[in-house]
C-alpha positions as CSV (number, residue, x, y, z in Angstrom):
1,M,-162.2,74.8,106.2
2,S,-161.5,75.5,102.3
3,L,-159.5,78.6,101.7
4,L,-158.8,80.2,98.3
5,F,-155.6,79.7,96.4
6,S,-154.1,78.8,93.2
7,S,-152.1,75.7,91.8
8,G,-151.5,77.9,88.8
9,L,-149.0,79.6,90.2
10,F,-145.9,80.4,88.3
11,I,-143.1,83.3,88.9
12,R,-140.3,84.7,88.1
13,K,-137.5,86.4,89.7
14,L,-136.3,90.2,88.3
15,T,-134.1,93.0,89.4
16,N,-135.1,96.6,89.2
17,A,-131.7,97.8,87.8
18,A,-132.2,101.3,89.2
19,S,-133.1,100.1,92.9
20,G,-131.8,96.3,92.5
21,S,-134.8,95.6,94.3
22,L,-136.4,92.0,93.8
23,I,-139.8,92.2,92.4
24,L,-142.0,89.2,91.7
25,R,-144.9,88.1,89.3
26,V,-146.8,86.3,89.0
27,R,-148.9,84.6,86.7
28,I,-152.4,82.8,88.7
29,S,-155.6,81.1,88.2
30,L,-158.2,82.5,90.2
31,N,-160.5,79.6,89.8
32,E,-160.0,77.2,91.9
33,N,-161.1,76.9,95.7
34,V,-158.5,74.4,97.5
35,S,-158.5,73.5,101.0
36,L,-154.5,73.9,101.9
37,S,-153.3,72.4,105.4
38,H,-149.5,71.7,104.1
39,T,-148.0,72.8,107.6
40,M,-149.1,70.0,109.7
41,S,-149.0,66.2,108.7
42,P,-152.6,65.0,108.4
43,D,-151.8,63.1,111.4
44,I,-151.1,65.5,113.8
45,M,-154.6,67.7,112.1
46,K,-156.8,65.2,112.7
47,L,-155.0,64.0,116.2
48,N,-153.1,66.0,118.2
49,M,-155.2,68.9,117.5
50,Q,-158.0,68.0,119.4
51,K,-156.0,66.6,122.6
52,T,-154.4,70.3,123.5
53,S,-155.9,71.6,126.4
54,L,-154.3,74.6,126.6
55,D,-156.3,77.8,126.6
56,I,-155.5,80.1,123.1
57,N,-155.9,84.2,123.1
58,N,-158.6,83.0,125.9
59,N,-161.3,81.0,123.8
60,S,-162.7,77.9,125.1
61,N,-162.2,76.7,121.4
62,S,-158.5,76.3,121.2
63,S,-157.7,73.4,119.6
64,E,-160.1,73.9,116.7
65,L,-158.1,77.8,116.1
66,L,-155.0,76.2,116.4
67,A,-156.0,74.2,113.5
68,A,-157.5,76.8,111.9
69,A,-153.9,79.2,112.3
70,A,-152.3,76.6,110.2
71,D,-154.7,76.6,107.7
72,F,-154.6,80.2,107.6
73,Y,-150.9,81.3,107.9
74,S,-150.4,78.5,104.7
75,N,-152.8,80.0,102.6
76,E,-151.4,81.1,99.8
77,K,-152.9,83.9,98.2
78,Y,-152.4,85.2,101.8
79,L,-148.9,85.2,101.6
80,R,-148.5,86.2,97.8
81,A,-150.4,89.4,98.8
82,L,-148.6,90.5,101.8
83,K,-145.5,89.8,99.7
84,R,-146.3,91.6,96.6
85,L,-147.1,94.3,98.9
86,Q,-143.8,94.7,100.5
87,P,-141.7,92.3,98.0
88,N,-138.2,92.7,99.6
89,S,-139.5,92.1,103.3
90,D,-138.5,89.3,105.0
91,S,-140.9,86.3,104.2
92,K,-141.1,85.2,108.0
93,A,-142.5,88.8,109.0
94,I,-145.6,87.8,107.3
95,V,-146.4,84.8,109.0
96,D,-145.7,86.0,112.1
97,R,-148.5,89.0,112.5
98,A,-151.5,87.8,114.9
99,T,-154.7,88.9,113.3
100,K,-156.7,91.6,115.2
101,K,-160.0,90.6,114.1
102,P,-162.0,86.9,114.4
103,L,-160.3,84.7,111.9
104,D,-163.8,84.0,110.4
105,E,-163.9,87.8,109.6
106,V,-160.4,87.3,108.8
107,L,-160.6,84.6,106.5
108,A,-164.0,86.6,104.4
109,A,-162.0,89.7,104.3
110,L,-159.0,88.0,102.4
111,D,-161.8,85.7,100.3
112,S,-162.6,88.9,98.5
113,L,-159.9,90.8,98.2
114,D,-158.6,91.4,95.0
115,E,-154.4,90.8,96.1
116,F,-153.1,92.4,93.1
117,N,-155.2,96.1,93.8
118,V,-152.4,97.4,96.3
119,N,-154.6,100.0,98.2
120,D,-156.9,97.0,99.4
121,V,-154.0,94.7,100.1
122,Q,-152.2,97.7,102.7
123,N,-156.1,98.2,104.0
124,F,-156.7,94.6,104.7
125,V,-153.4,94.7,106.5
126,S,-153.6,98.0,108.5
127,E,-157.2,96.4,109.7
128,F,-156.6,92.7,110.0
129,L,-153.2,92.0,110.8
130,H,-151.2,93.2,114.0
131,E,-147.3,93.9,113.7
132,P,-145.1,90.8,113.7
133,G,-144.4,89.5,117.2
134,V,-147.4,91.9,119.2
135,E,-148.6,89.2,121.3
136,I,-144.6,88.1,122.1
137,K,-143.7,90.0,124.9
138,S,-140.4,90.2,127.5
139,A,-141.3,88.2,130.7
140,N,-139.9,88.5,133.8
141,L,-136.9,86.6,134.8
142,T,-137.1,86.1,138.5
143,E,-134.6,83.3,138.6
144,W,-131.8,86.2,137.2
145,T,-129.0,87.5,139.2
146,E,-126.2,90.1,138.5
147,Q,-123.9,88.5,140.4
148,P,-124.0,84.5,139.6
149,D,-121.1,81.7,141.9
150,I,-119.1,81.9,138.4
151,V,-118.4,85.9,139.1
152,N,-116.2,84.8,142.5
153,T,-114.2,82.3,140.3
154,L,-113.1,85.1,137.7
155,H,-110.5,87.7,138.3
156,N,-109.8,89.4,134.6
157,N,-111.9,92.5,135.4
158,D,-112.7,92.9,131.3
159,L,-113.2,89.5,131.6
160,K,-116.0,90.1,134.3
161,Q,-117.5,93.1,132.5
162,F,-117.7,90.6,129.5
163,F,-119.5,87.7,131.5
164,N,-122.3,90.6,132.6
165,A,-123.5,91.4,129.2
166,L,-123.8,88.4,128.5
167,N,-125.5,87.5,131.5
168,R,-127.6,90.7,130.7
169,Q,-128.7,89.0,127.4
170,W,-130.8,86.7,129.0
171,L,-133.5,89.4,130.5
172,D,-133.9,91.0,126.8
173,L,-134.7,87.3,125.4
174,Y,-136.7,85.8,128.3
175,K,-140.4,86.2,126.7
176,T,-143.7,85.1,127.1
177,L,-146.9,85.2,125.2
178,D,-149.4,88.0,126.0
179,S,-153.2,86.8,125.4
180,D,-154.6,90.4,126.4
181,M,-153.3,91.9,122.8
182,L,-155.4,89.5,121.0
183,L,-159.5,89.1,120.5
184,P,-161.3,86.0,121.1
185,G,-161.1,84.2,118.0
186,S,-158.0,86.0,116.8
187,V,-155.1,83.6,116.0
188,S,-151.7,83.7,115.8
189,S,-149.4,81.3,114.7
190,H,-147.0,81.0,118.0
191,L,-147.7,77.8,119.5
192,P,-149.6,77.7,122.9
193,M,-146.7,77.1,126.0
194,L,-146.6,76.0,129.6
195,H,-144.1,78.6,130.5
196,P,-142.2,82.0,129.5
197,F,-139.1,80.7,126.8
198,I,-135.4,82.1,125.9
199,V,-135.5,83.5,122.2
200,P,-132.5,83.4,120.0
201,G,-132.9,86.8,119.5
202,G,-133.4,89.3,116.5
203,R,-136.2,87.8,114.1
204,F,-136.6,84.8,116.3
205,L,-139.3,85.0,118.5
206,E,-139.9,81.8,119.2
207,I,-137.7,79.0,120.4
208,Y,-135.9,75.9,118.5
209,Y,-135.6,73.2,119.8
210,W,-131.8,72.3,119.0
211,D,-130.8,75.6,119.9
212,T,-132.3,75.3,123.1
213,Y,-129.6,72.9,124.3
214,W,-126.5,75.9,123.9
215,T,-128.9,78.2,125.6
216,V,-129.3,75.8,128.3
217,E,-125.5,75.8,128.7
218,G,-125.2,79.3,129.3
219,L,-128.2,79.3,131.7
220,L,-126.9,76.8,134.0
221,V,-123.3,78.4,133.7
222,T,-125.2,81.3,135.5
223,G,-127.1,79.3,138.4
224,M,-130.8,79.6,136.4
225,F,-132.2,75.7,137.1
226,K,-135.2,76.8,137.7
227,T,-135.4,78.4,133.9
228,V,-133.8,75.5,132.5
229,R,-136.5,73.5,134.2
230,Q,-139.5,75.5,132.7
231,M,-137.5,74.5,129.0
232,I,-137.6,71.2,129.4
233,E,-141.7,71.9,130.6
234,N,-142.2,73.3,127.5
235,F,-140.8,70.4,125.5
236,I,-142.5,67.7,127.4
237,N,-145.8,69.7,127.2
238,F,-145.1,69.8,122.9
239,I,-144.2,65.8,123.1
240,N,-147.7,64.8,125.4
241,L,-149.4,67.1,122.2
242,Y,-147.7,66.4,119.4
243,G,-145.7,63.4,119.5
244,F,-142.4,64.8,119.1
245,I,-140.4,68.5,119.9
246,P,-141.1,70.7,116.4
247,N,-138.6,72.8,114.3
248,G,-139.9,75.6,116.9
249,S,-143.2,77.1,118.5
250,R,-145.1,77.8,115.2
251,V,-147.3,76.2,113.9
252,Y,-145.6,76.4,110.1
253,Y,-143.1,74.2,112.0
254,L,-145.0,71.5,112.9
255,N,-144.3,69.3,109.9
256,R,-140.8,68.8,111.1
257,S,-138.6,68.8,114.4
258,Q,-134.9,69.7,114.3
259,P,-131.4,67.6,115.7
260,P,-133.1,66.0,118.9
261,Y,-130.9,67.4,121.3
262,F,-134.0,66.6,124.5
263,A,-132.0,63.5,125.8
264,Q,-128.6,65.9,126.0
265,I,-130.6,68.6,127.9
266,V,-132.9,66.5,130.2
267,L,-129.6,64.5,130.8
268,K,-126.9,68.3,131.1
269,Y,-130.1,69.6,133.4
270,Y,-130.1,66.6,135.9
271,E,-126.4,65.9,136.6
272,T,-125.9,70.2,136.9
273,C,-128.3,70.3,139.6
274,L,-127.0,67.6,140.9
275,N,-123.8,68.1,141.4
276,S,-124.4,71.7,142.7
277,E,-123.5,73.2,145.9
278,K,-126.7,75.5,146.0
279,L,-129.6,73.0,145.9
280,S,-130.9,71.4,149.0
281,L,-130.8,67.4,149.6
282,H,-134.8,67.6,149.0
283,E,-134.9,70.0,145.7
284,K,-131.9,67.3,144.3
285,S,-134.2,64.7,145.1
286,Q,-137.2,66.3,143.3
287,I,-135.5,67.0,140.7
288,K,-134.1,63.6,140.3
289,H,-137.9,62.2,140.7
290,F,-139.1,64.6,137.9
291,V,-136.0,63.4,135.6
292,L,-136.2,59.9,136.3
293,N,-140.0,59.9,135.9
294,E,-142.2,62.3,133.9
295,A,-139.2,63.6,131.6
296,L,-137.4,59.8,131.0
297,D,-141.1,58.8,129.7
298,S,-140.6,61.7,127.6
299,L,-137.4,60.7,126.0
300,K,-138.6,57.5,125.2
301,K,-141.7,59.1,123.1
302,E,-139.7,61.2,121.2
303,Y,-137.2,58.3,121.0
304,N,-140.3,56.3,119.6
305,F,-141.4,58.9,116.8
306,W,-137.7,59.6,115.6
307,M,-137.8,55.2,114.9
308,K,-140.8,55.4,113.3
309,E,-140.9,58.0,111.4
310,K,-137.9,58.5,110.2
311,L,-136.4,55.5,110.1
312,I,-135.0,53.6,107.1
313,E,-133.3,50.4,106.0
314,I,-130.3,50.0,103.4
315,N,-129.3,47.1,101.7
316,F,-125.2,47.7,102.1
317,K,-122.8,45.5,101.1
318,N,-125.4,42.4,101.6
319,K,-126.8,43.2,104.7
320,T,-129.1,45.1,106.1
321,Y,-128.6,48.0,108.2
322,K,-131.2,50.5,110.3
323,L,-130.5,54.0,110.3
324,N,-132.4,57.5,110.8
325,I,-132.4,60.5,108.7
326,F,-134.5,63.8,108.2
327,K,-137.5,64.1,106.2
328,A,-140.4,66.5,106.8
329,K,-143.9,65.7,106.4
330,T,-144.4,68.3,103.4
331,D,-144.1,68.9,100.0
332,K,-145.0,72.0,99.8
333,P,-142.9,75.7,99.8
334,R,-142.5,76.3,103.7
335,P,-144.6,78.9,105.1
336,E,-142.2,81.3,106.2
337,S,-139.7,80.9,103.3
338,Y,-142.1,81.1,100.7
339,F,-141.6,83.3,98.1
340,E,-137.4,82.1,98.2
341,D,-138.9,78.2,98.3
342,I,-141.1,78.8,94.9
343,I,-138.1,80.8,93.1
344,T,-135.9,78.0,94.1
345,A,-138.1,75.3,92.3
346,D,-139.2,77.5,89.3
347,F,-136.8,75.9,86.8
348,L,-138.9,72.9,87.4
349,T,-142.0,72.0,85.3
350,D,-143.3,68.4,86.8
351,D,-145.3,68.7,89.9
352,E,-144.4,65.6,91.3
353,Q,-140.4,66.4,91.2
354,K,-141.4,70.1,92.5
355,S,-143.1,68.5,95.3
356,K,-139.9,66.4,96.2
357,L,-137.8,69.4,96.3
358,Y,-140.2,70.9,98.4
359,Q,-140.1,68.1,100.7
360,H,-135.5,68.0,100.6
361,I,-135.8,71.4,101.3
362,A,-137.5,71.3,104.2
363,S,-136.3,68.8,105.4
364,G,-132.7,70.4,105.2
365,A,-134.3,73.0,107.9
366,E,-135.8,70.1,109.7
367,S,-131.5,69.5,110.2
368,G,-130.7,72.3,111.9
369,H,-128.4,73.5,108.9
370,D,-130.4,75.4,106.1
371,F,-128.6,75.8,104.4
372,T,-125.3,74.2,103.5
373,S,-124.0,72.4,100.4
374,R,-124.1,69.0,102.5
375,W,-127.1,68.6,100.9
376,F,-126.5,69.3,97.4
377,Q,-125.1,67.5,94.7
378,D,-123.8,70.3,93.0
379,P,-122.5,72.5,96.0
380,M,-123.1,75.6,94.7
381,K,-127.0,74.9,93.7
382,I,-129.6,74.9,96.4
383,S,-132.0,73.8,93.9
384,T,-129.8,70.2,93.7
385,I,-130.7,70.1,97.3
386,E,-131.5,66.1,98.5
387,A,-131.6,66.1,102.1
388,S,-134.4,63.7,102.7
389,D,-132.1,60.9,100.5
390,I,-129.0,61.6,102.5
391,I,-128.0,59.3,105.9
392,P,-127.0,62.2,108.3
393,V,-123.9,61.5,110.3
394,D,-124.8,63.5,112.6
395,L,-128.1,63.0,113.5
396,N,-127.7,59.1,113.5
397,A,-124.5,60.2,116.4
398,I,-127.1,62.3,117.8
399,L,-129.0,59.3,118.8
400,Y,-126.4,56.9,119.6
401,K,-126.0,59.3,122.4
402,S,-129.5,59.8,123.2
403,E,-129.6,56.0,123.7
404,L,-127.3,56.4,126.2
405,V,-128.6,58.4,127.9
406,I,-132.2,56.7,128.7
407,S,-130.4,53.6,129.3
408,K,-128.0,56.0,131.6
409,L,-131.2,57.5,133.7
410,S,-132.9,54.0,133.4
411,D,-130.5,52.4,135.1
412,L,-130.8,54.9,137.8
413,K,-134.2,54.3,137.6
414,G,-133.6,50.6,138.7
415,D,-135.5,49.7,134.9
416,L,-133.0,47.6,134.4
417,E,-134.6,45.7,131.5
418,T,-135.3,48.8,129.3
419,A,-131.4,49.9,130.4
420,K,-130.2,47.3,128.9
421,Q,-132.5,47.1,125.8
422,F,-131.5,51.5,125.2
423,R,-127.6,50.0,125.9
424,N,-127.7,47.4,122.9
425,Y,-129.5,50.0,120.8
426,S,-126.5,51.7,121.3
427,I,-124.3,49.3,120.6
428,E,-125.6,48.4,117.8
429,R,-126.2,52.3,116.3
430,M,-122.5,53.0,117.2
431,N,-121.3,49.4,114.6
432,T,-123.9,50.7,111.7
433,I,-122.2,54.2,112.2
434,N,-118.8,52.5,111.5
435,T,-119.7,50.2,109.2
436,V,-121.9,52.1,106.8
437,L,-120.9,55.8,106.8
438,W,-117.3,55.5,107.9
439,S,-114.4,56.1,105.5
440,S,-111.5,54.0,105.6
441,E,-109.5,56.1,103.0
442,N,-110.4,59.5,104.1
443,K,-110.4,58.7,108.4
444,M,-113.7,60.2,109.0
445,W,-117.2,59.5,108.6
446,N,-119.3,60.8,105.4
447,D,-122.8,61.0,105.3
448,L,-124.6,58.5,102.6
449,N,-126.6,59.2,99.9
450,I,-129.3,56.0,100.0
451,N,-130.2,56.2,95.9
452,R,-126.5,56.1,95.0
453,L,-125.3,54.1,98.1
454,T,-121.8,56.5,98.2
455,A,-120.8,59.5,99.8
456,Q,-123.1,62.0,99.6
457,S,-119.6,64.6,99.2
458,E,-116.1,64.4,98.8
459,H,-115.4,67.7,100.9
460,F,-114.9,67.7,104.8
461,Y,-117.8,69.4,106.5
462,L,-117.6,69.7,110.7
463,S,-120.6,67.0,111.1
464,N,-117.9,64.2,109.3
465,L,-116.1,64.1,112.6
466,S,-119.8,64.9,115.0
467,P,-119.5,60.6,116.2
468,L,-116.6,61.9,118.3
469,W,-118.4,64.3,120.5
470,F,-120.8,62.5,120.8
471,G,-118.0,59.2,122.1
472,V,-118.2,57.2,119.4
473,E,-115.0,55.2,118.8
474,P,-113.8,55.8,115.5
475,P,-113.1,52.2,114.1
476,D,-109.2,51.0,112.1
477,G,-107.5,51.9,114.8
478,V,-107.5,55.3,114.1
479,T,-108.0,57.8,117.8
480,P,-109.7,61.1,117.8
481,M,-106.5,62.5,117.6
482,Q,-105.6,61.8,114.9
483,M,-108.5,62.7,113.5
484,I,-108.2,66.2,114.5
485,D,-104.8,67.0,113.5
486,L,-105.5,65.2,109.9
487,H,-108.9,67.5,109.2
488,I,-109.2,70.8,111.8
489,R,-105.6,71.3,113.7
490,N,-104.2,74.2,111.0
491,S,-108.2,75.4,111.0
492,I,-107.6,75.6,114.8
493,D,-104.9,78.3,114.2
494,N,-105.6,79.8,111.5
495,Y,-108.9,80.7,111.7
496,N,-110.8,83.0,114.0
497,G,-113.1,79.8,115.1
498,V,-113.2,76.7,112.8
499,P,-115.7,76.7,109.6
500,Y,-118.4,74.5,109.2
501,S,-117.0,73.8,105.8
502,Y,-114.8,74.9,103.0
503,I,-116.7,75.6,100.5
504,Y,-117.9,78.9,99.4
505,S,-121.0,78.9,98.5
506,K,-122.8,81.3,99.6
507,E,-125.0,79.4,102.1
508,Q,-125.2,80.2,105.8
509,W,-123.9,77.3,107.1
510,D,-120.8,77.3,104.4
511,F,-117.3,78.9,104.5
512,P,-116.2,81.1,105.9
513,N,-118.6,81.0,108.8
514,A,-117.9,79.6,112.0
515,W,-120.8,78.5,114.7
516,A,-120.9,78.1,118.3
517,P,-122.5,74.9,118.8
518,Y,-119.7,73.5,116.9
519,Q,-116.4,75.7,118.4
520,L,-118.2,74.1,122.0
521,S,-118.9,70.5,120.5
522,V,-114.9,70.1,119.3
523,V,-113.5,72.2,122.4
524,E,-115.2,70.1,124.7
525,M,-114.4,66.8,122.8
526,I,-110.4,67.9,122.0
527,H,-110.2,69.5,125.6
528,K,-110.5,65.2,127.2
529,H,-106.9,64.6,125.5
530,D,-104.9,68.1,124.8
531,Q,-106.5,70.5,127.5
532,E,-103.9,72.9,125.5
533,L,-104.8,72.4,121.8
534,A,-108.6,73.2,123.3
535,L,-107.3,76.4,124.7
536,R,-106.3,77.8,121.6
537,M,-109.1,76.9,119.6
538,A,-111.4,77.9,122.2
539,R,-109.3,81.7,122.5
540,K,-109.9,81.7,118.9
541,F,-113.7,82.2,118.9
542,F,-114.0,83.4,122.4
543,N,-111.8,87.0,120.4
544,S,-114.0,86.8,117.7
545,V,-117.2,87.2,120.0
546,Y,-115.0,89.5,122.9
547,T,-114.0,91.4,119.4
548,G,-117.4,92.1,118.0
549,W,-118.8,93.4,121.2
550,K,-116.3,95.3,121.8
551,L,-116.8,97.4,118.6
552,Y,-120.7,96.3,118.2
553,D,-122.1,96.0,121.3
554,A,-123.7,92.9,120.0
555,F,-123.6,89.0,120.1
556,Y,-124.2,87.2,116.9
557,E,-126.0,84.0,115.1
558,K,-122.6,82.9,113.1
559,Y,-119.0,84.9,112.8
560,N,-116.6,85.2,109.7
561,S,-113.7,83.1,110.8
562,L,-111.5,85.0,108.1
563,C,-112.4,88.1,110.0
564,P,-112.0,88.4,114.4
565,G,-115.5,90.0,115.6
566,Q,-117.7,90.4,111.9
567,R,-120.6,88.3,111.6
568,G,-121.0,85.7,109.2
569,A,-123.4,86.5,105.9
570,G,-124.9,84.6,103.6
571,G,-128.5,82.2,103.3
572,E,-131.4,83.6,103.3
573,Y,-131.6,86.3,105.8
574,E,-129.4,89.1,107.4
575,V,-127.7,87.5,110.1
576,Q,-129.3,88.3,113.4
577,S,-128.0,89.6,117.0
578,G,-128.9,88.3,119.8
579,F,-127.9,85.8,120.2
580,G,-129.1,82.9,122.4
581,W,-126.6,79.6,121.2
582,T,-123.8,81.9,121.5
583,N,-124.5,83.4,124.4
584,G,-124.6,80.1,125.6
585,V,-121.2,78.7,123.8
586,I,-119.5,81.6,125.4
587,L,-120.8,81.5,129.1
588,R,-119.5,77.6,128.8
589,L,-116.6,78.4,127.5
590,I,-115.8,80.7,130.2
591,E,-116.4,77.9,133.1
592,I,-113.9,75.8,131.3
593,F,-111.2,77.9,130.8
594,K,-112.0,81.0,132.9
595,D,-109.0,83.9,132.9
596,K,-106.9,81.8,130.6
597,L,-109.6,82.5,127.7
598,L,-107.5,86.4,128.2
599,E,-104.3,85.6,128.7
600,D,-102.1,85.3,125.7
């Protein structure tokens, strides 16, 4: 498919002094016809799109349509035209519009469109495009109950009321694809799904890979085992179709993944179900068979993806080590943040340098921490991002945990050879983490820049401690609580949730924002050693979320650690409410601490 776009594109960011609005002025060369398919790696485009047997939009040629959709939503003329029409609109909304008419008609109209004529662009949008999310509808969450068993363990009426508000959020966040909204031959950027799914909320009308772990935590607290099973089966389907779990369930996310929590999702589901008093022995037997066969096979497939696609060998102190990195398969701007990326790269004139910068940006998005000064050479400038040249502490700690999970499940299955193999992998990785990434001077782990073979940053990020909650023992006789005392004990007492970093870069993962996933990870780790300190930390973040709900009747993606109840800020978009992983984390904290959370 040949799509019209310009390779001679330059962009300048100007601000209207009167309105403060963003104006984009683009110089374009319109004499080139170039095929652009940068939302997927070439291998995925030519191979995995051929394998899908799911019916998309009731059209028998679904695999071809999915590949064509990937092309369409990365068409630079399309992206430019819609941004020019509404310069202050959310870039993601541009690529979340399903087409009203068959794609061939849309492409013909786009080819002849005068993208500089605002009226023509408006007519194009009205005739050929739906509003964002029109094909994504609320689904009937039949497993939901207003009074899960855990409510009977709570005595504080205020806590019960708060719990009920959290629990009701699942009804709003449970979605399904409604293909009846689309004509045969029309396309959506949303990937086909086996089952309905939980979305984070707000602008995020699709599932996200690593968000799902904390969503699952909350769903299991409220007893929704079948819903979690469906989410796992959705991920298994992704692995079967694409060879990995993408960043999210959109075609423009098929060039990258996210932190690989799938093994931990499966293990959490397995252990919770087998320990449940609600499930019969027969149901538990079925769950065990599913986990030790279909799910375990998928865990190994995903692990192989990370070891094939995102493995690097480095020579460190005269010895070769293998570790994993984030590395997106793209060298183009992200379609969902197209103009943001072009503006970031505008200072570069060399195309090769721009391509490398775009890969770094997408790799930063693959990390789930998009964005933070952690990835920047200059903490204040995203244009100095080096994400795909960094060996991340947390990614390798997560894969260490994945190796342990695969070993454990293989052992339960009776596959002792595989169990031993992955146990050995985990031992090797732990030793490598403690050799290559450990800082004896700072008593913490550091990300490593592969070009300089030095710590990426001298600053502290919560992820520097992440091996602790994945079970890696620190070297040099240092204990986990010594590390907690040294690095974050003061923050536990002085902030409303421990901030991810102490750098005020205005990026969303930096100070003063506190993020729910890290609060739970740290609390659960501390709880093994010091239950009183764990409760203090849990109360601080819980109180912020509780206060925000009392003030605004909302649950946010991130919170301001300086002001209890106030939403976080910074980054590429306005803070979103909903919110899947925040709800899951707070429900899990309620399960752990119950009424103590609201006691003085």
